[in-house]
PAZAPA-4460 file (N, C-alpha, C; in steps of 0.05 Angstrom, whole numbers, plus 32768, in hexadecimal, padded with zeros to 4 digits):
% residues 90
    n_x    n_y    n_z   ca_x   ca_y   ca_z    c_x    c_y    c_z   seq   type   mol
   80D7   7FA0   7F57   80BC   7FA0   7F4E   80B1   7FBC   7F4C     1      M     A
   80A4   7FC4   7F37   8099   7FDF   7F35   8083   7FE4   7F4A     2      P     A
   8082   7FFC   7F53   806E   8003   7F67   8052   7FFE   7F5E     3      L     A
   804C   8000   7F44   8031   7FFB   7F3A   8029   7FDE   7F3F     4      T     A
   803C   7FCC   7F42   8036   7FB0   7F46   8036   7FA7   7F63     5      E     A
   803E   7FB8   7F75   803F   7FB2   7F92   8023   7FB2   7F9E     6      I     A
   801D   7F9D   7FAD   8003   7F9B   7FBB   8008   7F94   7FD8     7      T     A
   7FF4   7F94   7FE8   7FF7   7F8C   8005   8001   7F70   8007     8      A     A
   7FFA   7F5F   7FF4   8003   7F43   7FF6   8020   7F3F   7FF0     9      E     A
   802C   7F4F   7FDF   8049   7F4B   7FD9   805B   7F61   7FE4    10      N     A
   8051   7F72   7FF4   8061   7F88   8000   8070   7F7D   8019    11      Y     A
   8089   7F82   801A   809A   7F79   8030   80A0   7F91   8043    12      L     A
   809B   7F8D   805D   809F   7FA2   8070   80B8   7F9B   8081    13      V     A
   80CA   7FAE   8084   80E2   7FAA   8095   80D9   7FA9   80B2    14      E     A
   80E7   7F9A   80C2   80E0   7F97   80DE   80DE   7FB2   80ED    15      D     A
   80F0   7FC4   80E8   80F0   7FDE   80F6   80DA   7FF1   80ED    16      N     A
   80CA   7FE9   80D9   80B5   7FFA   80CE   8099   7FED   80D2    17      E     A
   8097   7FD8   80E1   807E   7FCA   80E4   8069   7FDA   80F4    18      R     A
   8071   7FEE   8103   805F   7FFE   8112   8052   8015   8103    19      G     A
   8058   8017   80E9   804D   802D   80D8   803A   8022   80C3    20      F     A
   8027   8033   80BB   8017   802E   80A4   8028   8033   808B    21      Y     A
   8027   8021   8078   8034   8024   805E   801E   8026   8049    22      H     A
   801D   803C   803B   8008   8040   8027   8014   8047   800C    23      C     A
   8008   803C   7FF8   800F   8043   7FDC   7FFB   8059   7FD4    24      K     A
   8006   8070   7FCD   7FF6   8087   7FC6   7FFA   808F   7FA9    25      L     A
   7FE5   8098   7F9D   7FE7   80A2   7F82   7FCF   80B4   7F7B    26      E     A
   7FD5   80CB   7F71   7FC0   80DC   7F65   7FC2   80D7   7F47    27      R     A
   7FB1   80C6   7F3D   7FB3   80BD   7F21   7FAF   80D4   7F0E    28      K     A
   7FC1   80D4   7EFA   7FC0   80E9   7EE5   7FC7   80DB   7ECB    29      L     A
   7FB7   80E0   7EB7   7FBB   80D4   7E9D   7FBC   80EA   7E87    30      F     A
   7FCB   80E5   7E72   7FCC   80F7   7E5B   7FB2   80F4   7E4C    31      D     A
   7FA5   810B   7E48   7F8A   810A   7E3B   7F8C   8101   7E1E    32      M     A
   7FA2   8106   7E10   7FA4   80FF   7DF4   7FAC   80E2   7DEF    33      G     A
   7FBE   80D8   7E00   7FC8   80BD   7DFC   7FBE   80A8   7E11    34      T     A
   7FB2   80B2   7E26   7FAA   80A1   7E3C   7FC1   8095   7E4B    35      S     A
   7FD9   809F   7E46   7FF1   8095   7E55   7FF0   809F   7E71    36      A     A
   7FF9   808E   7E83   7FF9   8095   7EA0   8011   80A8   7EA5    37      R     A
   800B   80BE   7EB1   801F   80D2   7EB7   8027   80D2   7ED5    38      L     A
   8017   80C7   7EE6   801D   80C7   7F02   802B   80AD   7F0A    39      S     A
   8038   80AF   7F21   8046   8097   7F2C   803E   8094   7F49    40      R     A
   8039   807B   7F51   8033   8076   7F6E   804C   8079   7F7F    41      P     A
   8048   807D   7F98   805F   807E   7FAB   8055   8072   7FC6    42      F     A
   8068   8069   7FD6   8062   805E   7FF0   8068   8073   8005    43      V     A
   8054   8077   8016   8057   808A   802D   8051   807A   8046    44      Q     A
   8061   8080   805B   805E   8073   8075   8053   8087   8089    45      K     A
   803F   807E   8099   8032   808F   80AC   8032   8081   80C8    46      F     A
   8035   8091   80DD   802F   8085   80F7   8011   8084   80FA    47      D     A
   8008   8077   8110   7FEB   8072   8113   7FDB   808C   8115    48      E     A
   7FE5   809F   8124   7FD7   80B8   8127   7FD7   80C8   810D    49      K     A
   7FED   80C9   80FF   7FEF   80D7   80E5   7FDC   80CB   80D0    50      G     A
   7FDB   80B0   80CF   7FCB   80A3   80BC   7FAD   80A9   80C1    51      F     A
   7FA5   80A8   80DB   7F89   80AD   80E1   7F81   80C9   80D9    52      A     A
   7F93   80DC   80DB   7F8C   80F8   80D4   7F8D   80FD   80B7    53      G     A
   7F9E   80EF   80A8   7FA2   80F6   808C   7F93   80E4   8078    54      L     A
   7F8B   80CD   8080   7F7E   80BA   806D   7F67   80C7   805F    55      Y     A
   7F54   80D2   806E   7F3D   80DE   8061   7F44   80F5   804F    56      R     A
   7F58   8105   8058   7F60   811C   8048   7F6D   8113   802D    57      N     A
   7F7C   80FE   802E   7F88   80F3   8016   7F73   80EA   8002    58      L     A
   7F5F   80DC   800B   7F49   80D3   7FFA   7F3A   80EB   7FEE    59      I     A
   7F34   80FF   7FFF   7F25   8116   7FF6   7F36   8127   7FE2    60      E     A
   7F51   8125   7FE4   7F62   8134   7FD2   7F67   8125   7FB7    61      S     A
   7F5A   810E   7FB4   7F5C   8100   7F9A   7F71   80EB   7F99    62      G     A
   7F7D   80E4   7FAF   7F91   80CF   7FAF   7F84   80B3   7FB0    63      Y     A
   7F90   80A0   7FA2   7F89   8084   7FA6   7F9B   807B   7FBC    64      D     A
   7F90   806F   7FD1   7FA0   8066   7FE8   7F9C   8048   7FEA    65      V     A
   7FB2   8039   7FE9   7FB2   801C   7FED   7FC4   8017   8005    66      E     A
   7FB8   800B   801A   7FC7   8005   8032   7FD7   7FEC   802D    67      I     A
   7FF1   7FEE   802E   8002   7FD7   8029   8008   7FC8   8043    68      L     A
   800A   7FD7   805A   800F   7FCB   8074   8000   7FDA   8089    69      H     A
   7FF0   7FCC   8098   7FE0   7FD8   80AE   7FEB   7FCC   80C8    70      D     A
   7FF8   7FDD   80D9   8005   7FD2   80F1   7FF0   7FC9   8106    71      P     A
   7FD7   7FD1   8103   7FC3   7FC9   8117   7FB4   7FAF   810F    72      T     A
   7FB8   7FA6   80F7   7FAB   7F8D   80EE   7FB8   7F75   80FC    73      A     A
   7FA7   7F62   8103   7FB2   7F49   810F   7FBE   7F38   80F9    74      K     A
   7FD0   7F27   8101   7FDE   7F16   80EE   7FCB   7F05   80DD    75      A     A
   7FB5   7EFB   80EA   7FA2   7EEA   80DB   7F91   7EFA   80C8    76      E     A
   7F90   7F15   80CC   7F80   7F26   80BA   7F90   7F2F   80A1    77      D     A
   7FAB   7F2D   80A3   7FBC   7F36   808E   7FBC   7F22   8077    78      K     A
   7FBE   7F2B   805E   7FC0   7F18   8048   7FDA   7F08   804A    79      P     A
   7FD8   7EEF   8043   7FF0   7EDE   8044   7FFD   7EDD   8029    80      K     A
   8018   7EDD   8029   8027   7ED9   8010   8022   7EBE   8005    81      A     A
   8025   7EBA   7FEC   801F   7EA0   7FDF   8030   7E8A   7FEB    82      K     A
   8049   7E8F   7FF2   805A   7E7B   7FFD   8051   7E72   8019    83      D     A
   8044   7E84   8028   803B   7E7E   8043   8022   7E6C   8043    84      E     A
   8012   7E6E   802D   7FF9   7E5F   802C   7FFE   7E42   8023    85      T     A
   8015   7E3D   8017   801B   7E22   800E   8025   7E11   8026    86      K     A
   801C   7DF9   8026   8025   7DE7   803C   8035   7DD0   802F    87      K     A
   804A   7DC8   803C   805A   7DB2   8031   806F   7DBB   801E    88      G     A
   8071   7DD5   8018   8086   7DE0   8007   8084   7DD8   7FEA    89      G     A
   806E   7DCE   7FE1   806B   7DC6   7FC5   805D   7DDA   7FB4    90      K     A
***
């Protein structure tokens, strides 16, 4: 799946990385003549202390920050995948 289509709802976190913030970052850049997108998003992982210190700086530097996984969020606060919300398997 392309990174542009990844959201918090469909992002899968490996068990050994559940203690880290996973963020999709992009400093959007477009071609002025064609409006074609020149930038590409990327996933960066932060520990809790690093994330707290860098989040504001990333926003102020012009990055779009989408949090894909927040290790401090409770399970009931996290978005559920479509398969988990269905009951009865139908």
